[in-house]
C-alpha positions in Angstrom: 0.0 0.0 0.0 1.2 3.5 -0.8 0.4 6.6 1.2 1.0 10.0 -0.3 -1.0 12.5 1.7 0.8 15.1 3.7 -1.1 16.1 6.8 -0.7 16.2 10.6 -0.5 12.9 12.4 -0.1 11.6 16.0 2.6 9.3 17.1 1.4 6.4 19.1 4.1 4.5 21.0 2.7 1.1 22.2 4.8 -0.3 25.0 4.1 -3.2 27.3 3.4 -1.1 30.3 2.3 2.2 28.8 0.9 3.9 25.7 2.4 7.3 24.8 0.7 9.7 22.4 2.4 12.8 20.9 1.1 15.4 18.4 3.5 17.8 16.8 2.8 20.5 14.2 5.3 21.8 11.7 5.3 25.3 10.4 7.6 28.0 9.0 9.0 28.5 12.5 9.8 24.8 13.0 8.2 22.2 15.2 5.7 22.8 17.9 4.4 20.4 20.6 0.6 20.3 20.5 -0.3 17.3 22.7 1.5 14.7 24.8 0.1 12.1 27.1 0.8 8.7 28.8 -1.6 6.0 29.8 -0.7 3.0 31.9 -1.6 -0.5 30.7 -2.9 -3.1 33.1 -0.7 -6.3 33.3 -1.2 -8.9 30.6 -2.8 -6.6 28.0 0.4 -6.7 26.0 2.9 -9.5 26.5 6.2 -9.9 24.5 5.0 -7.1 22.2 1.7 -8.9 21.3 -1.7 -7.5 22.1 -3.4 -10.2 24.3 -6.5 -8.3 25.4 -7.6 -6.1 22.5 -10.7 -4.9 24.2 -8.9 -3.4 27.2 -6.2 -2.1 24.9 -8.7 -0.2 22.7 -10.5 1.2 25.8 -7.1 2.5 27.1 -6.3 4.2 23.8 -9.7 5.8 23.5 -9.5 7.2 27.0 -6.0 8.6 26.4 -7.2 10.3 23.3 -10.2 11.7 25.1 -8.2 13.0 28.0 -5.7 14.7 25.7 -8.5 16.1 23.6 -6.9 14.8 20.4 -8.9 15.2 17.2 -6.4 14.0 14.7 -7.2 10.6 13.4 -4.2 9.7 11.3 -1.7 7.8 13.5 1.9 6.6 13.1 2.8 3.5 15.0 5.8 1.3 15.2 6.8 -2.3 15.8 9.9 -4.0 17.2 10.9 -7.4 18.6 13.8 -9.8 18.1 11.3 -12.5 17.0 9.1 -10.5 14.7 11.2 -7.7 13.1 14.3 -8.3 11.0 16.6 -5.4 9.8 19.6 -6.3 7.6 22.0 -4.3 5.5 22.6 -6.2 2.3 24.8 -5.6 -0.7 23.5 -6.3 -4.2 24.3 -5.3 -7.8 23.4 -1.8 -8.7 19.8 -1.5 -10.0 17.2 1.2 -10.0 14.8 1.6 -7.1 11.9 0.6 -9.4 13.7 -2.6 -10.3 14.5 -3.3 -6.6 10.8 -2.8 -5.8 9.9 -5.6 -8.2 12.7 -8.0 -7.0 12.7 -7.2 -3.3 10.9 -10.5 -2.4 13.5 -12.6 -4.1 16.3 -10.6 -2.5 14.7 -10.9 0.9 14.2 -14.6 0.8 18.0 -15.0 1.1 18.2 -13.1 4.3 14.8 -13.4 6.1 14.3 -16.4 8.4 10.5 -16.3 8.0 8.3 -17.5 5.1 8.3 -14.5 2.8 4.5 -14.5 2.4 4.2 -14.0 6.2 6.1 -10.7 6.4 5.7 -7.1 5.2 8.8 -5.8 3.5 10.3 -2.4 3.0 13.8 -1.2 2.0 15.9 1.9 1.8 18.8 2.3 -0.7 21.8 3.5 1.3 24.1 4.2 -1.7 27.0 2.7 -3.5 28.9 0.0 -1.7 32.2 1.1 -0.1 33.7 -2.4 -0.6 32.7 -3.5 -4.0 32.4 -2.0 -7.5 29.0 -1.8 -9.2 27.3 -2.8 -6.0 25.0 -0.9 -3.6 24.0 -1.2 0.0 20.4 -1.6 0.9 18.7 -1.6 4.3 16.1 -4.4 4.3 13.3 -4.5 6.8 10.8 -7.3 7.4 8.0 -7.4 10.0 5.7 -10.3 10.6 2.3 -9.5 9.1 0.5 -11.1 12.0 2.0 -8.5 14.5 1.5 -5.6 12.1 -2.1 -6.5 11.4 -2.9 -7.0 15.1 -1.6 -3.5 15.8 -3.4 -1.9 12.9 -6.7 -3.7 13.8 -6.5 -2.6 17.4 -5.9 1.1 16.8 -8.5 1.1 14.0 -11.0 -0.1 16.6 -9.9 2.7 18.8 -11.0 5.2 16.1 -7.6 5.9 14.5 -6.4 5.6 11.0 -2.9 4.0 10.8 -1.1 5.7 8.0 2.5 4.7 8.7 4.0 1.6 10.3 7.5 2.4 11.4 10.2 0.4 13.3 11.2 1.5 16.8 14.9 1.9 16.1 14.2 4.2 13.1 11.7 6.3 15.0 14.3 6.8 17.7 16.8 7.8 15.0 14.4 10.4 13.6 13.9 11.9 17.0 17.7 12.1 17.6 18.5 13.7 14.2 15.9 16.4 14.8 17.3 17.4 18.2 21.0 16.7 18.0 23.9 17.7 15.7 25.2 15.0 13.4 29.0 15.0 13.5 30.4 13.5 10.3 32.1 10.2 10.8 31.1 9.9 14.5 29.4 6.8 15.8 26.6 7.4 18.3 24.6 4.6 20.1 20.9 5.1 20.8 19.4 2.8 23.5 15.7 2.9 24.2 15.2 0.8 27.4 11.6 0.1 27.9 9.7 -2.3 30.3 10.4 -5.5 28.4 12.5 -4.6 25.4 15.6 -2.6 24.6 16.1 -1.1 21.1 19.7 -0.3 20.1 20.6 1.7 17.1 24.2 2.7 16.4 24.3 5.4 13.8 26.9 7.3 11.7 26.2 10.2 9.3 22.5 9.7 9.7 22.5 6.0 8.8 22.1 2.9 11.0 25.2 0.7 11.4 23.8 -1.8 13.9 20.3 -2.3 15.1 19.3 -4.8 17.8 16.2 -5.6 19.9 17.0 -7.3 23.2 14.4 -8.8 25.7 15.7 -6.8 28.6 14.2 -3.9 30.4 12.6 -2.4 33.5 10.5 -5.5 34.2 13.6 -7.5 34.9 14.4 -5.2 37.8 10.9 -5.6 39.2 10.9 -9.4 38.8 14.3 -9.7 40.5 13.2 -7.5 43.4 9.9 -9.5 43.8 11.7 -12.8 43.8 14.5 -11.7 46.2 12.3 -10.0 48.7 9.2 -12.2 48.4 6.9 -9.2 47.9 4.1 -8.4 45.4 4.9 -7.3 41.9 3.2 -3.9 42.6 5.4 -3.3 45.7 8.5 -4.4 43.8 7.7 -1.9 41.0 7.2 0.9 43.5 10.4 0.0 45.4 12.3 0.0 42.1 11.1 3.5 41.3 11.9 4.7 44.9 8.2 5.5 45.4 8.2 3.6 48.7 10.8 2.5 51.2 11.1 -0.7 53.2 13.2 -1.9 56.1 15.7 -3.9 54.1 19.5 -4.0 53.9 20.5 -1.4 51.3 23.2 -3.8 50.0 20.5 -6.2 48.9 18.8 -3.7 46.7 22.2 -2.5 45.3 23.1 -6.1 44.3 19.7 -6.6 42.6 20.0 -3.4 40.6 23.7 -4.0 39.8 23.0 -7.4 38.4 20.2 -6.4 36.1 22.0 -3.2 35.0 25.0 -5.4 34.2 22.8 -7.4 31.8 21.7 -4.2 30.1 25.3 -3.0 29.8 26.3 -6.4 28.3 23.7 -6.1 25.6 24.8 -2.6 24.7 28.5 -3.5 24.7 27.8 -6.5 22.4 26.2 -4.2 19.9 29.1 -1.7 20.1 31.6 -4.5 19.6 30.0 -5.5 16.3 31.4 -2.3 14.6 34.7 -2.4 16.4 35.0 1.4 16.2 35.0 4.2 18.7 31.5 5.2 20.0 31.5 8.9 20.9 28.2 8.9 22.8 25.4 6.8 24.3 22.0 8.4 24.3 19.4 6.7 26.6 15.6 6.9 26.3 12.7 4.8 27.6 11.3 4.7 31.1 14.0 2.5 32.4 16.6 5.1 31.6 15.2 7.1 34.5 16.3 4.6 37.1 18.6 6.0 39.7 22.2 5.7 38.7 21.7 3.8 35.5 23.3 6.4 33.1 26.4 6.6 35.4 26.6 2.8 35.6 26.4 2.4 31.8 29.0 5.2 31.2 31.3 3.3 33.6 30.8 -0.1 32.0 30.9 1.0 28.3 33.5 3.7 28.7 31.3 6.0 26.6 29.9 9.4 27.6 26.2 8.7 28.4 23.2 11.0 28.8 19.5 10.8 28.9 17.8 12.1 25.8 15.9 15.4 25.5 13.5 14.9 22.6 12.2 18.4 22.9 15.4 20.3 22.3 14.3 21.5 18.8 10.6 21.5 19.5 8.8 24.5 20.9 6.6 23.8 23.9 4.5 26.6 25.2 5.3 26.9 28.9 1.8 28.1 29.6 0.5 24.7 28.3 3.3 22.3 29.2 5.2 22.8 32.5 8.9 22.5 31.8 9.4 20.3 34.9 6.7 17.9 33.5 8.4 17.7 30.1 11.8 17.1 31.7 10.3 14.2 33.7 8.5 12.5 30.8 11.1 13.3 28.1 12.9 9.9 27.9 9.5 8.1 28.1 8.0 9.8 25.1 11.2 10.0 23.0 10.1 7.3 20.6 6.6 8.8 20.4 8.2 12.1 19.3 10.1 10.2 16.6 6.8 8.8 15.3 5.0 12.1 15.5 7.4 13.9 13.2 7.0 11.3 10.5 5.1 12.2 7.4 3.0 9.9 5.3 5.3 8.5 2.6 6.3 5.0 3.7 5.4 1.8 1.9 5.0 -1.8 2.9 5.5 -4.3 0.0 2.8 -6.9 -0.2 
């Protein structure tokens, strides 16, 4: 399907614990934040990136849109998942983009470990290959139709019109490029650490070098605390966020947090090692990035300067409408949603 209309959209970031909605307008003076909101999802509505309870999911989306007084119906969503989305850079003989559109299925069959009829395909021509004459590099993306269709069906039931299906790591990259300077030849790692999944995208000159989805995130901290202390999941979640205190040995909590943070660091380091080049910065986003001490921990383990993202650096937000303190608090949580909200309707999924 091909979308060509240019009109305002909302970005809808569907996580396992929360749904984030962002609306951004674009005019002659740049980008302006119009709406932003977050809604919590009850447990078991989304599991491993799949919508398990569509009815409650739809109700949550509808309520969020109503609370934020959002009238825009066109929505940009995204998918991710180590078991449902494949991103590969391939090198093929130079052909036109039109010719590649016709042959993409055949090319993809060599690289995609799923039946080709069960996936949506898209591609982006990166440019001439740096290692071979008369060859070109292409970024190939495949997402399982079942997951894409489930998302599209659910948000359609919520009254929205899905006009673009993106991939989390690319939405994250769009957000970064809008707000941060791209230094030629410099490698930057973007890590979006959510509740159940971490998206990693290492970019150089506006192009992805390495993309990975890992099944680690904030829920691992909660589950480890729950198991170690023998408390409810809800209490463990609050303890993780330092919303409550308990009479326990501080070293016990430190060990739990250190162990899970070490797992996250290991996944990031593995991605960095794949390019075997200097990484000049690690930019964190996602709710898990707000955990006390995590940026400092990752900076120490990776040896890379680390900071929490500000997705509103280049977006005007009226302080009379949005409290600066509130935007600072939610910034890493809605970063991916910002990346979706600045997309325009031009993508294609090959059938």
